[in-house]
C-alpha positions as a Markdown table, in Angstrom:
| # | Residue | x | y | z |
|---|---|---|---|---|
| 1 | Met | -26.5 | -39.0 | -4.6 |
| 2 | Pro | -24.0 | -37.6 | -7.4 |
| 3 | Pro | -23.2 | -33.9 | -7.2 |
| 4 | Ser | -25.3 | -31.3 | -9.0 |
| 5 | Ile | -23.7 | -29.5 | -11.7 |
| 6 | Ile | -24.9 | -26.1 | -13.4 |
| 7 | Gln | -23.3 | -24.7 | -16.5 |
| 8 | Thr | -23.4 | -21.1 | -17.6 |
| 9 | Asp | -21.2 | -18.6 | -19.3 |
| 10 | Thr | -23.3 | -15.4 | -17.4 |
| 11 | Ile | -25.0 | -14.4 | -14.4 |
| 12 | Lys | -27.0 | -11.8 | -14.3 |
| 13 | Asp | -29.6 | -9.9 | -11.7 |
| 14 | Ala | -33.6 | -10.5 | -11.6 |
| 15 | Ser | -34.1 | -7.8 | -13.7 |
| 16 | Ala | -31.3 | -9.7 | -16.3 |
| 17 | Thr | -30.1 | -5.8 | -17.0 |
| 18 | Asn | -27.2 | -5.8 | -15.0 |
| 19 | Thr | -24.0 | -8.7 | -15.4 |
| 20 | Leu | -22.6 | -10.0 | -12.5 |
| 21 | Val | -19.9 | -12.3 | -14.1 |
| 22 | Glu | -19.1 | -13.5 | -17.2 |
| 23 | Gln | -16.9 | -16.3 | -18.9 |
| 24 | Ser | -14.1 | -14.4 | -20.8 |
| 25 | Gly | -11.9 | -17.3 | -22.2 |
| 26 | Ser | -11.1 | -19.7 | -19.7 |
| 27 | Asp | -11.7 | -17.3 | -17.1 |
| 28 | Trp | -14.1 | -15.5 | -15.2 |
| 29 | Lys | -14.6 | -11.6 | -14.8 |
| 30 | Trp | -16.7 | -9.5 | -13.0 |
| 31 | Gly | -19.7 | -7.3 | -14.6 |
| 32 | Ser | -21.1 | -4.0 | -14.3 |
| 33 | Gly | -23.9 | -5.2 | -12.2 |
| 34 | Thr | -21.7 | -6.4 | -9.2 |
| 35 | Pro | -22.4 | -4.9 | -5.7 |
| 36 | Ala | -20.7 | -2.2 | -4.3 |
| 37 | Gly | -18.0 | -3.4 | -2.0 |
| 38 | Thr | -17.4 | -6.7 | -3.9 |
| 39 | Met | -13.6 | -7.3 | -4.0 |
| 40 | His | -12.4 | -8.1 | -7.5 |
| 41 | Asn | -9.0 | -8.2 | -7.6 |
| 42 | Cys | -6.1 | -8.3 | -4.5 |
| 43 | Val | -2.4 | -8.1 | -5.1 |
| 44 | Ser | -0.4 | -8.0 | -2.4 |
| 45 | Met | 4.0 | -8.3 | -2.1 |
| 46 | Gln | 6.4 | -8.8 | 1.2 |
| 47 | Lys | 9.5 | -7.5 | 1.3 |
| 48 | Arg | 12.1 | -9.2 | 4.0 |
| 49 | Asp | 15.4 | -7.7 | 2.7 |
| 50 | Ala | 16.8 | -4.7 | 4.6 |
| 51 | Val | 16.5 | -1.3 | 2.8 |
| 52 | Ser | 18.4 | 2.0 | 3.9 |
| 53 | Ser | 17.6 | 5.3 | 3.0 |
| 54 | Gly | 20.8 | 6.7 | 2.7 |
| 55 | Ala | 21.0 | 10.2 | 4.1 |
| 56 | Ile | 17.8 | 12.0 | 3.6 |
| 57 | Ser | 15.6 | 15.2 | 4.7 |
| 58 | Gly | 12.9 | 16.4 | 4.2 |
| 59 | Val | 12.0 | 15.3 | 0.5 |
| 60 | Pro | 10.3 | 11.9 | 0.1 |
| 61 | Val | 12.2 | 9.5 | -2.1 |
| 62 | Asp | 10.8 | 6.2 | -3.3 |
| 63 | Ile | 11.9 | 2.7 | -0.7 |
| 64 | Ser | 13.3 | 0.4 | -2.8 |
| 65 | Gly | 11.2 | -2.8 | -3.6 |
| 66 | Met | 7.8 | -1.3 | -2.1 |
| 67 | Thr | 6.2 | -0.7 | -5.3 |
| 68 | Leu | 2.8 | -2.8 | -6.6 |
| 69 | Asp | 0.9 | -2.8 | -9.7 |
| 70 | Ile | -2.9 | -3.4 | -10.3 |
| 71 | Thr | -5.4 | -3.2 | -13.1 |
| 72 | Pro | -8.9 | -2.3 | -11.7 |
| 73 | Thr | -11.7 | -4.1 | -14.0 |
| 74 | Ser | -13.9 | -0.8 | -13.8 |
| 75 | Thr | -13.3 | 3.0 | -13.7 |
| 76 | Thr | -15.5 | 3.3 | -10.6 |
| 77 | Ser | -13.7 | 0.7 | -8.7 |
| 78 | Lys | -12.0 | 1.7 | -5.3 |
| 79 | Val | -8.4 | 0.5 | -4.2 |
| 80 | Leu | -8.0 | -0.3 | -0.7 |
| 81 | Ile | -4.2 | 0.4 | -0.1 |
| 82 | Leu | -2.8 | -1.9 | 3.0 |
| 83 | Val | 0.6 | -0.9 | 4.2 |
| 84 | Ser | 2.8 | -2.7 | 7.2 |
| 85 | Leu | 6.4 | -1.1 | 7.2 |
| 86 | Asn | 8.9 | -2.4 | 9.6 |
| 87 | Ile | 11.4 | 0.7 | 10.3 |
| 88 | Gly | 14.4 | 1.3 | 12.0 |
| 89 | Ala | 15.8 | 5.2 | 12.3 |
| 90 | Gln | 18.6 | 7.3 | 13.3 |
| 91 | Ala | 18.1 | 8.9 | 16.6 |
| 92 | Asp | 15.6 | 11.8 | 16.1 |
| 93 | Ser | 14.6 | 10.8 | 12.1 |
| 94 | Tyr | 10.9 | 11.4 | 12.5 |
| 95 | Pro | 10.2 | 9.0 | 9.4 |
| 96 | Ala | 7.2 | 10.2 | 7.2 |
| 97 | Phe | 6.1 | 8.5 | 4.4 |
| 98 | Val | 3.6 | 9.1 | 1.3 |
| 99 | Ile | 1.9 | 7.0 | -0.9 |
| 100 | Val | 2.3 | 7.7 | -4.7 |
| 101 | Arg | -0.3 | 6.3 | -7.6 |
| 102 | Asp | 1.3 | 6.3 | -10.9 |
| 103 | Ser | 3.2 | 10.0 | -10.5 |
| 104 | Thr | 0.6 | 11.5 | -8.3 |
| 105 | Thr | 1.1 | 12.1 | -4.6 |
| 106 | Leu | -2.1 | 11.0 | -2.8 |
| 107 | Pro | -4.0 | 13.4 | -0.3 |
| 108 | Ile | -1.5 | 14.8 | 2.5 |
| 109 | Asn | -2.8 | 16.1 | 5.8 |
| 110 | Thr | -2.8 | 20.1 | 5.5 |
| 111 | Thr | -0.7 | 22.0 | 7.7 |
| 112 | Val | -2.0 | 24.3 | 10.4 |
| 113 | Gly | 0.6 | 26.6 | 11.5 |
| 114 | Thr | 4.0 | 24.5 | 11.8 |
| 115 | Gly | 4.4 | 20.9 | 10.5 |
| 116 | Thr | 5.2 | 19.0 | 7.6 |
| 117 | Glu | 2.7 | 17.5 | 5.2 |
| 118 | Val | 2.8 | 13.7 | 5.1 |
| 119 | Met | 0.3 | 10.7 | 4.6 |
| 120 | Phe | 1.5 | 8.9 | 8.0 |
| 121 | Ser | 4.5 | 8.8 | 10.1 |
| 122 | Gly | 6.6 | 7.4 | 13.0 |
| 123 | Ala | 8.1 | 8.1 | 16.3 |
| 124 | Thr | 11.2 | 7.1 | 16.2 |
| 125 | Val | 13.1 | 8.9 | 19.0 |
| 126 | Ser | 16.6 | 9.1 | 20.5 |
| 127 | Ser | 15.9 | 6.3 | 23.1 |
| 128 | His | 15.0 | 4.0 | 20.0 |
| 129 | Ser | 17.8 | 3.7 | 17.6 |
| 130 | Ser | 18.4 | -0.1 | 18.5 |
| 131 | Ala | 14.9 | -0.8 | 17.6 |
| 132 | Asn | 12.2 | -1.5 | 15.2 |
| 133 | Glu | 9.1 | 0.0 | 14.6 |
| 134 | Gln | 6.1 | -1.7 | 12.7 |
| 135 | Ile | 4.0 | 1.3 | 11.1 |
| 136 | Asn | 0.5 | 0.2 | 9.4 |
| 137 | Phe | -1.8 | 2.5 | 7.6 |
| 138 | His | -4.7 | 2.3 | 4.9 |
| 139 | Tyr | -6.2 | 4.4 | 2.7 |
| 140 | Leu | -9.1 | 3.8 | 0.3 |
| 141 | Asp | -8.1 | 5.5 | -3.2 |
| 142 | Ser | -10.2 | 6.4 | -6.0 |
| 143 | Pro | -8.2 | 5.9 | -9.3 |
| 144 | Asn | -10.6 | 6.6 | -11.9 |
| 145 | Lys | -9.0 | 4.2 | -14.5 |
| 146 | Asn | -9.1 | 0.7 | -15.6 |
| 147 | Thr | -5.7 | 0.1 | -16.5 |
| 148 | Ser | -2.6 | -0.6 | -15.1 |
| 149 | Thr | -2.2 | 1.2 | -12.1 |
| 150 | Thr | 1.0 | 1.5 | -10.0 |
| 151 | Tyr | 1.4 | 2.4 | -6.2 |
| 152 | Lys | 4.5 | 2.8 | -4.4 |
| 153 | Ile | 5.7 | 4.1 | -0.8 |
| 154 | Gln | 8.1 | 6.8 | -0.3 |
| 155 | Trp | 9.9 | 7.8 | 2.9 |
| 156 | Arg | 11.9 | 11.0 | 4.6 |
| 157 | Ala | 13.4 | 11.9 | 7.4 |
| 158 | Met | 13.2 | 14.9 | 9.7 |
| 159 | Ser | 13.2 | 18.4 | 7.3 |
| 160 | Thr | 15.8 | 20.2 | 9.1 |
| 161 | Thr | 18.5 | 17.6 | 9.6 |
| 162 | Thr | 19.7 | 14.9 | 7.7 |
| 163 | Arg | 19.1 | 11.5 | 9.0 |
| 164 | Thr | 19.0 | 7.6 | 8.1 |
| 165 | Ile | 16.2 | 5.2 | 7.6 |
| 166 | Lys | 16.1 | 1.9 | 7.4 |
| 167 | Leu | 13.5 | -0.7 | 6.1 |
| 168 | Asn | 13.1 | -4.4 | 8.1 |
| 169 | Gln | 16.0 | -4.0 | 10.5 |
| 170 | Ala | 16.6 | -1.6 | 13.9 |
| 171 | His | 19.2 | 1.3 | 12.6 |
| 172 | Thr | 21.7 | -0.1 | 15.0 |
| 173 | Leu | 22.5 | -4.1 | 14.9 |
| 174 | Ala | 25.1 | -4.5 | 17.7 |
| 175 | Asp | 23.7 | -7.9 | 19.0 |
| 176 | Asp | 20.9 | -10.5 | 19.1 |
| 177 | Asn | 18.5 | -8.3 | 21.1 |
| 178 | Gln | 17.8 | -5.9 | 17.6 |
| 179 | Thr | 15.7 | -7.3 | 14.9 |
| 180 | Leu | 14.8 | -8.1 | 11.4 |
| 181 | Gly | 11.6 | -7.8 | 10.4 |
| 182 | Thr | 9.4 | -7.9 | 7.1 |
| 183 | Ser | 7.6 | -5.1 | 5.5 |
| 184 | Thr | 4.1 | -5.6 | 3.2 |
| 185 | Leu | 1.9 | -3.7 | 0.8 |
| 186 | Thr | -1.4 | -5.1 | -0.4 |
| 187 | Leu | -3.7 | -3.5 | -2.7 |
| 188 | Ile | -7.2 | -4.9 | -3.3 |
| 189 | Glu | -9.9 | -3.6 | -6.0 |
| 190 | Val | -13.3 | -2.9 | -4.5 |
| 191 | Ala | -16.5 | -2.5 | -6.8 |
| 192 | Gly | -17.5 | 1.1 | -6.4 |
């Protein structure tokens, strides 16, 4: 039996009031009637080369190359941000990270008493300057826009003393026991 073919340029829901998908030139695009939670778009990047923060303390700065753009199809869409960082750091660096959308730092923890407000952090301490730490984090953002949106990861070392943090390698590379790693940033548009 030969395969069946269905040809159309628009798919609507049972009431015919909401367009689920429609043809746009040679491509298809999601319509306004897409069920909440449907994945619309996914972009991802991998960074394999090593990057050093230089000497920093306290104030977050961009991690070179850990930036990615996505264009949501609707202002009601959400963006699921998946971060995986391979971090090496100087002893007692206490690496910490924030996510920035365009020029806005996404919500961070609110301090009660002492502490520094960040989005996520590592636990590098004095005995681990020759090791890497894989730090994974995810966050569901509501950018409220359907134009190109840039997400980037920033890092900082401890607030009281200047320290160096490294991406994709141990802080100290003395022999083959130390490792080099990969970091990734993935953005998934989800229908709101």
